[in-house]
C-alpha positions, 0 to 999 in steps of 0.5 A: 318126657313129660315136662319135670315136675315142680318140686315147691311150686310157688307159681301156683300159688302166686296165680292162685292169689291173683293180684292180692299181692300186688294191691298188698304190696302197692299199698305199702308203695303208696303209705311209704312206712317201709320198716314196722308198718303198720302192717307188721302189727297186722301180721303178728296179730294174726299169727297170734290168733292162728296159733293161739301164742299169746305174742307172734314178734316177727323178725329177719328170718329164722335164725335171727328167730332163734338168735333172738331167745338164746339172747333174750334168755342171756345164754352164752359162754358155758352154757350149753344147749341141746340140738338134734343132730339131724336137721337144717345148720342154723339150729346149732349156728344159732348157739355158736353165735351166742358163744353157746357151746351147741350139744348134739343129740340124736333122732327116733327112727321112725320120727326124725325128732329128737330122742328124749332118751339121747337127750339125757345120756347128752346133758350128762355128758354136757355136766361132765365137760363143765358145761351149764345146761340151759336150753333144749332146741327140739326141731319139727323137722320136716313139718311134724311137732316133736314130741312135745311133753315127754321134750318137756318132761324131760326139760323140767327135769334137767331145769332146760328152757325149751325153745321150740324150732318150727322153721318147718312146722308153723301150721302143724298141731298136736292134738288141738294145740298148734305148734307156736304154743310149746315149749318156753318159746317158738321159732319160725322161718318164712323163707320161701320154700316154707310151709308159709313163705314170703318173698324174701326172708323172714321170720317169728317167734311166738311166747305165752311169756310176756316179759320175754316178747317186752325182751325180744321187741327192744332186741330186733331193734337195737336193743332200744328202750322207751326211746329209739335212742337209748338202747338199754342193751345189746340187739339187732337190726332184725326187722321184719320188712313191712313189704314182706309182712304184707305178702305174709298177710295174703299168704296166711288168709289161704294157709289153712286150706293148703295144709288141707291140700298138703294133707291130703298129698300126703295120704296119697303119697303113704297110701301107694309107697308104703308097700315099696318104702318106709313113709314118714311115721306121724305120732299119735295126734300129730298133723304135720304141716308137711314140709317135706315128704321124705322117705327112706330107702336102700338105694338113694342114689339109684332111686334120685338117678330114675326119679329126674329120668322120668322128671321127677324131682326129688331132693335130700334133707340132709345128707351131712348130719350137724355132728359131721361137718367141718364147722361141728365136729369138734362139738360134743354130742351124747356120749354115745353118738348121733348113730341115728342121724348118721344113717337117717343121713344116707337113706332120706330123700324128698318128694315133690311136696306142695299144696297145688301137685294135681293128682297127675302129677303126683302119681307121675312121682308115684309111678317113678318111684314104684319102677325105681325100687322095683328096677 
């Protein structure tokens, strides 16, 4: 058997960057401003320019990014926040952490993103339970932006704020608009495995709202006012370390090229596998960041075992929808439940996806999947 393929190859990225990261770290070590050093402001400016948002506020991680926005909006007990059930737990966890109630919404069977019809039903259910509908958090699952036009219309109808969860979607676009410019605010993650990742934890929030940006900058430093010992609100210790900002500056410099490489990998997979499995469906005008490339198959265990035998790794995101998880199963959901989320959880499987996946390794993945499905 050939050497195993890397599911996500950060070593290859590191080799491409050469000594640029080491030099960036050395500059931080030299000036010694490890907390809120100059690289943090530089990164925020570059992130803002990259996506077109007026403000970029970096923070400690993607979960804190969600929590900070909910805190800034005053979301808390008695409020309903609508989240898709088919995603990582952090989306609902952030809601619970501010004392609000996550209400689970189903997703579309084709794009895996939030289903607007289910959202409407979930809002009605929340009102029936005497909860105040406040926020919807669409998720850009696996890198594809959610359908923000339709979600925005529904949110306006129900008087909801829109907090885009772009933990997997930063770098994506819908038409000529980039992720980071949808909704009232956008949260993202720089976890190492994300399309744009640091070498630890990190996150950011994007918004065009000047007043919201000011409150977020206060919240991330213990709720400070003009003086750091005058804390004008309850806040968090949620700053991005200067070292991580320095690393992200170097990674952002090659990010656009990496996104193009991800498109090429996804296109080859789709061309070669669409006749044997359900390949990802993109909405018109969508440019995915391809955080993951995810198939729908009938016999997932057999496919995963066959691929493993050939040195091809696979992963399942996410095997249990949130509304079925032990700590969250008691929470409300859309009246008809989340049957699409449940079905997808039993059939999805993700293939190796990163910008440095060679065509030879892509061919190995393709061949292994085809043999597994035929077998």
